[in-house]
mmCIF file of the N, C-alpha and C atoms, coordinates in Angstrom:
data_MODEL
# 
_entry.id   MODEL 
# 
loop_
_atom_site.group_PDB 
_atom_site.id 
_atom_site.type_symbol 
_atom_site.label_atom_id 
_atom_site.label_alt_id 
_atom_site.label_comp_id 
_atom_site.label_asym_id 
_atom_site.label_entity_id 
_atom_site.label_seq_id 
_atom_site.pdbx_PDB_ins_code 
_atom_site.Cartn_x 
_atom_site.Cartn_y 
_atom_site.Cartn_z 
_atom_site.occupancy 
_atom_site.B_iso_or_equiv 
_atom_site.pdbx_formal_charge 
_atom_site.auth_seq_id 
_atom_site.auth_comp_id 
_atom_site.auth_asym_id 
_atom_site.auth_atom_id 
_atom_site.pdbx_PDB_model_num 
ATOM 1   N N  . MET A 1 1  ? 18.028  -122.709 107.549 1.00 0.00 ? 1  MET A N  1 
ATOM 2   C CA . MET A 1 1  ? 17.382  -123.993 107.426 1.00 0.00 ? 1  MET A CA 1 
ATOM 3   C C  . MET A 1 1  ? 15.920  -123.835 107.826 1.00 0.00 ? 1  MET A C  1 
ATOM 4   N N  . GLY A 1 2  ? 15.048  -124.206 106.937 1.00 0.00 ? 2  GLY A N  1 
ATOM 5   C CA . GLY A 1 2  ? 13.648  -124.173 107.249 1.00 0.00 ? 2  GLY A CA 1 
ATOM 6   C C  . GLY A 1 2  ? 12.774  -123.517 106.205 1.00 0.00 ? 2  GLY A C  1 
ATOM 7   N N  . HIS A 1 3  ? 13.346  -122.715 105.317 1.00 0.00 ? 3  HIS A N  1 
ATOM 8   C CA . HIS A 1 3  ? 12.549  -122.123 104.250 1.00 0.00 ? 3  HIS A CA 1 
ATOM 9   C C  . HIS A 1 3  ? 12.342  -123.170 103.163 1.00 0.00 ? 3  HIS A C  1 
ATOM 10  N N  . ALA A 1 4  ? 11.220  -123.094 102.483 1.00 0.00 ? 4  ALA A N  1 
ATOM 11  C CA . ALA A 1 4  ? 10.900  -124.067 101.439 1.00 0.00 ? 4  ALA A CA 1 
ATOM 12  C C  . ALA A 1 4  ? 11.980  -124.135 100.360 1.00 0.00 ? 4  ALA A C  1 
ATOM 13  N N  . ASP A 1 5  ? 12.672  -123.037 100.133 1.00 0.00 ? 5  ASP A N  1 
ATOM 14  C CA . ASP A 1 5  ? 13.732  -123.001 99.129  1.00 0.00 ? 5  ASP A CA 1 
ATOM 15  C C  . ASP A 1 5  ? 14.887  -123.932 99.509  1.00 0.00 ? 5  ASP A C  1 
ATOM 16  N N  . ASP A 1 6  ? 15.056  -124.210 100.800 1.00 0.00 ? 6  ASP A N  1 
ATOM 17  C CA . ASP A 1 6  ? 16.128  -125.099 101.261 1.00 0.00 ? 6  ASP A CA 1 
ATOM 18  C C  . ASP A 1 6  ? 15.979  -126.500 100.686 1.00 0.00 ? 6  ASP A C  1 
ATOM 19  N N  . LEU A 1 7  ? 14.748  -126.910 100.397 1.00 0.00 ? 7  LEU A N  1 
ATOM 20  C CA . LEU A 1 7  ? 14.517  -128.258 99.884  1.00 0.00 ? 7  LEU A CA 1 
ATOM 21  C C  . LEU A 1 7  ? 15.009  -128.441 98.451  1.00 0.00 ? 7  LEU A C  1 
ATOM 22  N N  . LYS A 1 8  ? 15.400  -127.366 97.799  1.00 0.00 ? 8  LYS A N  1 
ATOM 23  C CA . LYS A 1 8  ? 16.011  -127.486 96.472  1.00 0.00 ? 8  LYS A CA 1 
ATOM 24  C C  . LYS A 1 8  ? 17.396  -128.114 96.562  1.00 0.00 ? 8  LYS A C  1 
ATOM 25  N N  . CYS A 1 9  ? 18.011  -128.057 97.720  1.00 0.00 ? 9  CYS A N  1 
ATOM 26  C CA . CYS A 1 9  ? 19.371  -128.558 97.927  1.00 0.00 ? 9  CYS A CA 1 
ATOM 27  C C  . CYS A 1 9  ? 19.338  -130.054 98.252  1.00 0.00 ? 9  CYS A C  1 
ATOM 28  N N  . GLU A 1 10 ? 19.978  -130.847 97.409  1.00 0.00 ? 10 GLU A N  1 
ATOM 29  C CA . GLU A 1 10 ? 20.021  -132.301 97.604  1.00 0.00 ? 10 GLU A CA 1 
ATOM 30  C C  . GLU A 1 10 ? 20.604  -132.679 98.962  1.00 0.00 ? 10 GLU A C  1 
ATOM 31  N N  . ASN A 1 11 ? 21.658  -132.014 99.381  1.00 0.00 ? 11 ASN A N  1 
ATOM 32  C CA . ASN A 1 11 ? 22.280  -132.336 100.671 1.00 0.00 ? 11 ASN A CA 1 
ATOM 33  C C  . ASN A 1 11 ? 21.352  -132.026 101.847 1.00 0.00 ? 11 ASN A C  1 
ATOM 34  N N  . PHE A 1 12 ? 20.562  -130.973 101.746 1.00 0.00 ? 12 PHE A N  1 
ATOM 35  C CA . PHE A 1 12 ? 19.602  -130.658 102.805 1.00 0.00 ? 12 PHE A CA 1 
ATOM 36  C C  . PHE A 1 12 ? 18.523  -131.733 102.870 1.00 0.00 ? 12 PHE A C  1 
ATOM 37  N N  . ARG A 1 13 ? 18.029  -132.156 101.710 1.00 0.00 ? 13 ARG A N  1 
ATOM 38  C CA . ARG A 1 13 ? 17.025  -133.226 101.698 1.00 0.00 ? 13 ARG A CA 1 
ATOM 39  C C  . ARG A 1 13 ? 17.591  -134.496 102.317 1.00 0.00 ? 13 ARG A C  1 
ATOM 40  N N  . ARG A 1 14 ? 18.841  -134.806 102.017 1.00 0.00 ? 14 ARG A N  1 
ATOM 41  C CA . ARG A 1 14 ? 19.485  -135.994 102.590 1.00 0.00 ? 14 ARG A CA 1 
ATOM 42  C C  . ARG A 1 14 ? 19.602  -135.856 104.108 1.00 0.00 ? 14 ARG A C  1 
ATOM 43  N N  . LEU A 1 15 ? 19.925  -134.668 104.585 1.00 0.00 ? 15 LEU A N  1 
ATOM 44  C CA . LEU A 1 15 ? 19.998  -134.418 106.022 1.00 0.00 ? 15 LEU A CA 1 
ATOM 45  C C  . LEU A 1 15 ? 18.656  -134.711 106.682 1.00 0.00 ? 15 LEU A C  1 
ATOM 46  N N  . MET A 1 16 ? 17.564  -134.259 106.050 1.00 0.00 ? 16 MET A N  1 
ATOM 47  C CA . MET A 1 16 ? 16.226  -134.488 106.606 1.00 0.00 ? 16 MET A CA 1 
ATOM 48  C C  . MET A 1 16 ? 15.874  -135.972 106.628 1.00 0.00 ? 16 MET A C  1 
ATOM 49  N N  . VAL A 1 17 ? 16.199  -136.690 105.557 1.00 0.00 ? 17 VAL A N  1 
ATOM 50  C CA . VAL A 1 17 ? 15.928  -138.132 105.507 1.00 0.00 ? 17 VAL A CA 1 
ATOM 51  C C  . VAL A 1 17 ? 16.736  -138.853 106.580 1.00 0.00 ? 17 VAL A C  1 
ATOM 52  N N  . ASN A 1 18 ? 18.018  -138.529 106.699 1.00 0.00 ? 18 ASN A N  1 
ATOM 53  C CA . ASN A 1 18 ? 18.863  -139.152 107.712 1.00 0.00 ? 18 ASN A CA 1 
ATOM 54  C C  . ASN A 1 18 ? 18.356  -138.852 109.120 1.00 0.00 ? 18 ASN A C  1 
ATOM 55  N N  . ALA A 1 19 ? 17.860  -137.640 109.331 1.00 0.00 ? 19 ALA A N  1 
ATOM 56  C CA . ALA A 1 19 ? 17.321  -137.266 110.648 1.00 0.00 ? 19 ALA A CA 1 
ATOM 57  C C  . ALA A 1 19 ? 16.101  -138.114 110.983 1.00 0.00 ? 19 ALA A C  1 
ATOM 58  N N  . CYS A 1 20 ? 15.284  -138.420 109.974 1.00 0.00 ? 20 CYS A N  1 
ATOM 59  C CA . CYS A 1 20 ? 14.108  -139.279 110.215 1.00 0.00 ? 20 CYS A CA 1 
ATOM 60  C C  . CYS A 1 20 ? 14.542  -140.672 110.647 1.00 0.00 ? 20 CYS A C  1 
ATOM 61  N N  . TYR A 1 21 ? 15.530  -141.231 109.969 1.00 0.00 ? 21 TYR A N  1 
ATOM 62  C CA . TYR A 1 21 ? 16.064  -142.537 110.386 1.00 0.00 ? 21 TYR A CA 1 
ATOM 63  C C  . TYR A 1 21 ? 16.555  -142.467 111.824 1.00 0.00 ? 21 TYR A C  1 
ATOM 64  N N  . TRP A 1 22 ? 17.331  -141.429 112.131 1.00 0.00 ? 22 TRP A N  1 
ATOM 65  C CA . TRP A 1 22 ? 17.914  -141.286 113.466 1.00 0.00 ? 22 TRP A CA 1 
ATOM 66  C C  . TRP A 1 22 ? 16.830  -141.157 114.533 1.00 0.00 ? 22 TRP A C  1 
ATOM 67  N N  . CYS A 1 23 ? 15.815  -140.339 114.266 1.00 0.00 ? 23 CYS A N  1 
ATOM 68  C CA . CYS A 1 23 ? 14.744  -140.127 115.247 1.00 0.00 ? 23 CYS A CA 1 
ATOM 69  C C  . CYS A 1 23 ? 13.970  -141.409 115.541 1.00 0.00 ? 23 CYS A C  1 
ATOM 70  N N  . MET A 1 24 ? 13.961  -142.318 114.584 1.00 0.00 ? 24 MET A N  1 
ATOM 71  C CA . MET A 1 24 ? 13.239  -143.577 114.779 1.00 0.00 ? 24 MET A CA 1 
ATOM 72  C C  . MET A 1 24 ? 14.147  -144.666 115.342 1.00 0.00 ? 24 MET A C  1 
ATOM 73  N N  . GLY A 1 25 ? 15.382  -144.292 115.708 1.00 0.00 ? 25 GLY A N  1 
ATOM 74  C CA . GLY A 1 25 ? 16.315  -145.267 116.268 1.00 0.00 ? 25 GLY A CA 1 
ATOM 75  C C  . GLY A 1 25 ? 16.868  -146.229 115.229 1.00 0.00 ? 25 GLY A C  1 
ATOM 76  N N  . LEU A 1 26 ? 16.879  -145.816 113.975 1.00 0.00 ? 26 LEU A N  1 
ATOM 77  C CA . LEU A 1 26 ? 17.333  -146.682 112.877 1.00 0.00 ? 26 LEU A CA 1 
ATOM 78  C C  . LEU A 1 26 ? 18.636  -146.182 112.266 1.00 0.00 ? 26 LEU A C  1 
ATOM 79  N N  . GLU A 1 27 ? 19.471  -145.531 113.070 1.00 0.00 ? 27 GLU A N  1 
ATOM 80  C CA . GLU A 1 27 ? 20.690  -144.947 112.504 1.00 0.00 ? 27 GLU A CA 1 
ATOM 81  C C  . GLU A 1 27 ? 21.587  -145.971 111.828 1.00 0.00 ? 27 GLU A C  1 
ATOM 82  N N  . GLU A 1 28 ? 21.537  -147.234 112.258 1.00 0.00 ? 28 GLU A N  1 
ATOM 83  C CA . GLU A 1 28 ? 22.371  -148.261 111.612 1.00 0.00 ? 28 GLU A CA 1 
ATOM 84  C C  . GLU A 1 28 ? 21.853  -148.606 110.219 1.00 0.00 ? 28 GLU A C  1 
ATOM 85  N N  . LYS A 1 29 ? 20.646  -148.179 109.894 1.00 0.00 ? 29 LYS A N  1 
ATOM 86  C CA . LYS A 1 29 ? 20.062  -148.458 108.579 1.00 0.00 ? 29 LYS A CA 1 
ATOM 87  C C  . LYS A 1 29 ? 20.137  -147.259 107.630 1.00 0.00 ? 29 LYS A C  1 
ATOM 88  N N  . ILE A 1 30 ? 20.785  -146.180 108.053 1.00 0.00 ? 30 ILE A N  1 
ATOM 89  C CA . ILE A 1 30 ? 20.914  -145.001 107.186 1.00 0.00 ? 30 ILE A CA 1 
ATOM 90  C C  . ILE A 1 30 ? 21.792  -145.381 105.999 1.00 0.00 ? 30 ILE A C  1 
ATOM 91  N N  . PRO A 1 31 ? 21.261  -145.275 104.774 1.00 0.00 ? 31 PRO A N  1 
ATOM 92  C CA . PRO A 1 31 ? 22.070  -145.622 103.604 1.00 0.00 ? 31 PRO A CA 1 
ATOM 93  C C  . PRO A 1 31 ? 23.219  -144.638 103.402 1.00 0.00 ? 31 PRO A C  1 
ATOM 94  N N  . ALA A 1 32 ? 24.298  -145.123 102.832 1.00 0.00 ? 32 ALA A N  1 
ATOM 95  C CA . ALA A 1 32 ? 25.460  -144.258 102.590 1.00 0.00 ? 32 ALA A CA 1 
ATOM 96  C C  . ALA A 1 32 ? 25.101  -143.110 101.655 1.00 0.00 ? 32 ALA A C  1 
ATOM 97  N N  . GLN A 1 33 ? 24.255  -143.364 100.682 1.00 0.00 ? 33 GLN A N  1 
ATOM 98  C CA . GLN A 1 33 ? 23.865  -142.327 99.719  1.00 0.00 ? 33 GLN A CA 1 
ATOM 99  C C  . GLN A 1 33 ? 22.391  -142.519 99.381  1.00 0.00 ? 33 GLN A C  1 
ATOM 100 N N  . ALA A 1 34 ? 21.505  -142.109 100.273 1.00 0.00 ? 34 ALA A N  1 
ATOM 101 C CA . ALA A 1 34 ? 20.067  -142.252 100.061 1.00 0.00 ? 34 ALA A CA 1 
ATOM 102 C C  . ALA A 1 34 ? 19.634  -141.471 98.826  1.00 0.00 ? 34 ALA A C  1 
ATOM 103 N N  . LYS A 1 35 ? 18.665  -142.019 98.094  1.00 0.00 ? 35 LYS A N  1 
ATOM 104 C CA . LYS A 1 35 ? 18.106  -141.320 96.938  1.00 0.00 ? 35 LYS A CA 1 
ATOM 105 C C  . LYS A 1 35 ? 17.105  -140.297 97.463  1.00 0.00 ? 35 LYS A C  1 
ATOM 106 N N  . VAL A 1 36 ? 17.349  -139.033 97.204  1.00 0.00 ? 36 VAL A N  1 
ATOM 107 C CA . VAL A 1 36 ? 16.499  -137.952 97.714  1.00 0.00 ? 36 VAL A CA 1 
ATOM 108 C C  . VAL A 1 36 ? 16.025  -137.038 96.584  1.00 0.00 ? 36 VAL A C  1 
ATOM 109 N N  . ASP A 1 37 ? 15.815  -137.628 95.401  1.00 0.00 ? 37 ASP A N  1 
ATOM 110 C CA . ASP A 1 37 ? 15.360  -136.841 94.253  1.00 0.00 ? 37 ASP A CA 1 
ATOM 111 C C  . ASP A 1 37 ? 13.986  -136.243 94.525  1.00 0.00 ? 37 ASP A C  1 
ATOM 112 N N  . LEU A 1 38 ? 13.750  -135.074 93.958  1.00 0.00 ? 38 LEU A N  1 
ATOM 113 C CA . LEU A 1 38 ? 12.425  -134.467 94.024  1.00 0.00 ? 38 LEU A CA 1 
ATOM 114 C C  . LEU A 1 38 ? 11.492  -135.233 93.107  1.00 0.00 ? 38 LEU A C  1 
ATOM 115 N N  . VAL A 1 39 ? 10.244  -135.372 93.504  1.00 0.00 ? 39 VAL A N  1 
ATOM 116 C CA . VAL A 1 39 ? 9.246   -136.046 92.683  1.00 0.00 ? 39 VAL A CA 1 
ATOM 117 C C  . VAL A 1 39 ? 8.336   -134.966 92.114  1.00 0.00 ? 39 VAL A C  1 
ATOM 118 N N  . GLY A 1 40 ? 8.430   -134.736 90.833  1.00 0.00 ? 40 GLY A N  1 
ATOM 119 C CA . GLY A 1 40 ? 7.625   -133.705 90.199  1.00 0.00 ? 40 GLY A CA 1 
ATOM 120 C C  . GLY A 1 40 ? 8.285   -132.335 90.285  1.00 0.00 ? 40 GLY A C  1 
ATOM 121 N N  . ALA A 1 41 ? 7.561   -131.340 89.818  1.00 0.00 ? 41 ALA A N  1 
ATOM 122 C CA . ALA A 1 41 ? 8.066   -129.964 89.814  1.00 0.00 ? 41 ALA A CA 1 
ATOM 123 C C  . ALA A 1 41 ? 8.037   -129.397 91.228  1.00 0.00 ? 41 ALA A C  1 
ATOM 124 N N  . TYR A 1 42 ? 9.041   -128.617 91.555  1.00 0.00 ? 42 TYR A N  1 
ATOM 125 C CA . TYR A 1 42 ? 9.102   -127.975 92.870  1.00 0.00 ? 42 TYR A CA 1 
ATOM 126 C C  . TYR A 1 42 ? 9.600   -126.555 92.678  1.00 0.00 ? 42 TYR A C  1 
ATOM 127 N N  . ASP A 1 43 ? 8.734   -125.578 92.906  1.00 0.00 ? 43 ASP A N  1 
ATOM 128 C CA . ASP A 1 43 ? 9.084   -124.177 92.710  1.00 0.00 ? 43 ASP A CA 1 
ATOM 129 C C  . ASP A 1 43 ? 8.483   -123.351 93.852  1.00 0.00 ? 43 ASP A C  1 
ATOM 130 N N  . PRO A 1 44 ? 9.152   -123.332 95.020  1.00 0.00 ? 44 PRO A N  1 
ATOM 131 C CA . PRO A 1 44 ? 8.611   -122.611 96.172  1.00 0.00 ? 44 PRO A CA 1 
ATOM 132 C C  . PRO A 1 44 ? 8.638   -121.099 95.968  1.00 0.00 ? 44 PRO A C  1 
ATOM 133 N N  . SER A 1 45 ? 7.839   -120.422 96.756  1.00 0.00 ? 45 SER A N  1 
ATOM 134 C CA . SER A 1 45 ? 7.805   -118.960 96.713  1.00 0.00 ? 45 SER A CA 1 
ATOM 135 C C  . SER A 1 45 ? 9.142   -118.389 97.159  1.00 0.00 ? 45 SER A C  1 
ATOM 136 N N  . PRO A 1 46 ? 9.580   -117.295 96.541  1.00 0.00 ? 46 PRO A N  1 
ATOM 137 C CA . PRO A 1 46 ? 10.843  -116.679 96.962  1.00 0.00 ? 46 PRO A CA 1 
ATOM 138 C C  . PRO A 1 46 ? 10.715  -115.995 98.321  1.00 0.00 ? 46 PRO A C  1 
ATOM 139 N N  . ILE A 1 47 ? 11.861  -115.775 98.940  1.00 0.00 ? 47 ILE A N  1 
ATOM 140 C CA . ILE A 1 47 ? 11.890  -115.047 100.210 1.00 0.00 ? 47 ILE A CA 1 
ATOM 141 C C  . ILE A 1 47 ? 11.714  -113.566 99.896  1.00 0.00 ? 47 ILE A C  1 
ATOM 142 N N  . HIS A 1 48 ? 10.826  -112.907 100.621 1.00 0.00 ? 48 HIS A N  1 
ATOM 143 C CA . HIS A 1 48 ? 10.577  -111.479 100.398 1.00 0.00 ? 48 HIS A CA 1 
ATOM 144 C C  . HIS A 1 48 ? 11.030  -110.671 101.605 1.00 0.00 ? 48 HIS A C  1 
ATOM 145 N N  . ASN A 1 49 ? 11.732  -109.600 101.355 1.00 0.00 ? 49 ASN A N  1 
ATOM 146 C CA . ASN A 1 49 ? 12.001  -108.647 102.431 1.00 0.00 ? 49 ASN A CA 1 
ATOM 147 C C  . ASN A 1 49 ? 10.740  -107.839 102.648 1.00 0.00 ? 49 ASN A C  1 
ATOM 148 N N  . GLY A 1 50 ? 10.338  -107.708 103.898 1.00 0.00 ? 50 GLY A N  1 
ATOM 149 C CA . GLY A 1 50 ? 9.127   -106.959 104.200 1.00 0.00 ? 50 GLY A CA 1 
ATOM 150 C C  . GLY A 1 50 ? 7.855   -107.752 103.949 1.00 0.00 ? 50 GLY A C  1 
ATOM 151 N N  . GLY A 1 51 ? 7.971   -109.054 103.708 1.00 0.00 ? 51 GLY A N  1 
ATOM 152 C CA . GLY A 1 51 ? 6.805   -109.865 103.430 1.00 0.00 ? 51 GLY A CA 1 
ATOM 153 C C  . GLY A 1 51 ? 6.041   -110.280 104.676 1.00 0.00 ? 51 GLY A C  1 
ATOM 154 N N  . PHE A 1 52 ? 6.654   -110.108 105.843 1.00 0.00 ? 52 PHE A N  1 
ATOM 155 C CA . PHE A 1 52 ? 5.997   -110.473 107.092 1.00 0.00 ? 52 PHE A CA 1 
ATOM 156 C C  . PHE A 1 52 ? 4.930   -109.448 107.436 1.00 0.00 ? 52 PHE A C  1 
ATOM 157 N N  . LYS A 1 53 ? 3.757   -109.925 107.828 1.00 0.00 ? 53 LYS A N  1 
ATOM 158 C CA . LYS A 1 53 ? 2.678   -109.030 108.229 1.00 0.00 ? 53 LYS A CA 1 
ATOM 159 C C  . LYS A 1 53 ? 2.340   -109.292 109.688 1.00 0.00 ? 53 LYS A C  1 
ATOM 160 N N  . LYS A 1 54 ? 2.345   -108.254 110.490 1.00 0.00 ? 54 LYS A N  1 
ATOM 161 C CA . LYS A 1 54 ? 2.040   -108.377 111.909 1.00 0.00 ? 54 LYS A CA 1 
ATOM 162 C C  . LYS A 1 54 ? 0.563   -108.656 112.133 1.00 0.00 ? 54 LYS A C  1 
ATOM 163 N N  . ASN A 1 55 ? 0.288   -109.333 113.237 1.00 0.00 ? 55 ASN A N  1 
ATOM 164 C CA . ASN A 1 55 ? -1.079  -109.592 113.718 1.00 0.00 ? 55 ASN A CA 1 
ATOM 165 C C  . ASN A 1 55 ? -1.937  -110.427 112.778 1.00 0.00 ? 55 ASN A C  1 
ATOM 166 N N  . VAL A 1 56 ? -1.322  -111.243 111.939 1.00 0.00 ? 56 VAL A N  1 
ATOM 167 C CA . VAL A 1 56 ? -2.078  -112.144 111.078 1.00 0.00 ? 56 VAL A CA 1 
ATOM 168 C C  . VAL A 1 56 ? -2.232  -113.464 111.824 1.00 0.00 ? 56 VAL A C  1 
ATOM 169 N N  . LYS A 1 57 ? -3.474  -113.951 111.899 1.00 0.00 ? 57 LYS A N  1 
ATOM 170 C CA . LYS A 1 57 ? -3.771  -115.198 112.601 1.00 0.00 ? 57 LYS A CA 1 
ATOM 171 C C  . LYS A 1 57 ? -4.097  -116.289 111.581 1.00 0.00 ? 57 LYS A C  1 
ATOM 172 N N  . PRO A 1 58 ? -3.909  -117.554 111.938 1.00 0.00 ? 58 PRO A N  1 
ATOM 173 C CA . PRO A 1 58 ? -4.269  -118.625 111.013 1.00 0.00 ? 58 PRO A CA 1 
ATOM 174 C C  . PRO A 1 58 ? -5.717  -118.526 110.540 1.00 0.00 ? 58 PRO A C  1 
ATOM 175 N N  . SER A 1 59 ? -6.607  -118.078 111.420 1.00 0.00 ? 59 SER A N  1 
ATOM 176 C CA . SER A 1 59 ? -8.021  -117.959 111.036 1.00 0.00 ? 59 SER A CA 1 
ATOM 177 C C  . SER A 1 59 ? -8.260  -116.871 109.991 1.00 0.00 ? 59 SER A C  1 
ATOM 178 N N  . ASP A 1 60 ? -7.277  -116.010 109.753 1.00 0.00 ? 60 ASP A N  1 
ATOM 179 C CA . ASP A 1 60 ? -7.408  -114.952 108.754 1.00 0.00 ? 60 ASP A CA 1 
ATOM 180 C C  . ASP A 1 60 ? -7.242  -115.513 107.325 1.00 0.00 ? 60 ASP A C  1 
ATOM 181 N N  . HIS A 1 61 ? -6.728  -116.735 107.219 1.00 0.00 ? 61 HIS A N  1 
ATOM 182 C CA . HIS A 1 61 ? -6.480  -117.353 105.916 1.00 0.00 ? 61 HIS A CA 1 
ATOM 183 C C  . HIS A 1 61 ? -7.640  -118.249 105.538 1.00 0.00 ? 61 HIS A C  1 
ATOM 184 N N  . GLN A 1 62 ? -7.900  -118.334 104.261 1.00 0.00 ? 62 GLN A N  1 
ATOM 185 C CA . GLN A 1 62 ? -8.998  -119.146 103.767 1.00 0.00 ? 62 GLN A CA 1 
ATOM 186 C C  . GLN A 1 62 ? -8.435  -120.345 103.033 1.00 0.00 ? 62 GLN A C  1 
ATOM 187 N N  . LEU A 1 63 ? -8.932  -121.539 103.326 1.00 0.00 ? 63 LEU A N  1 
ATOM 188 C CA . LEU A 1 63 ? -8.499  -122.737 102.634 1.00 0.00 ? 63 LEU A CA 1 
ATOM 189 C C  . LEU A 1 63 ? -9.193  -122.830 101.294 1.00 0.00 ? 63 LEU A C  1 
ATOM 190 N N  . ASN A 1 64 ? -8.438  -123.222 100.263 1.00 0.00 ? 64 ASN A N  1 
ATOM 191 C CA . ASN A 1 64 ? -9.006  -123.400 98.921  1.00 0.00 ? 64 ASN A CA 1 
ATOM 192 C C  . ASN A 1 64 ? -9.142  -124.888 98.650  1.00 0.00 ? 64 ASN A C  1 
ATOM 193 N N  . HIS A 1 65 ? -10.285 -125.450 98.976  1.00 0.00 ? 65 HIS A N  1 
ATOM 194 C CA . HIS A 1 65 ? -10.520 -126.880 98.733  1.00 0.00 ? 65 HIS A CA 1 
ATOM 195 C C  . HIS A 1 65 ? -11.338 -127.049 97.489  1.00 0.00 ? 65 HIS A C  1 
# 
């Protein structure tokens, strides 16, 4: 749980939505079947073995604005 690919799963998205309701103290308002459809195209990067690079800092990345 936590990789961007997990959001492809409807049940995982529903879990996240329900958790938001719960965290706000609104558990009695959690719908029985919340609509959790993706809006637009969603194609996250695949998981790579060996893709982790040591000693990389956030400042090493450049924002593309």
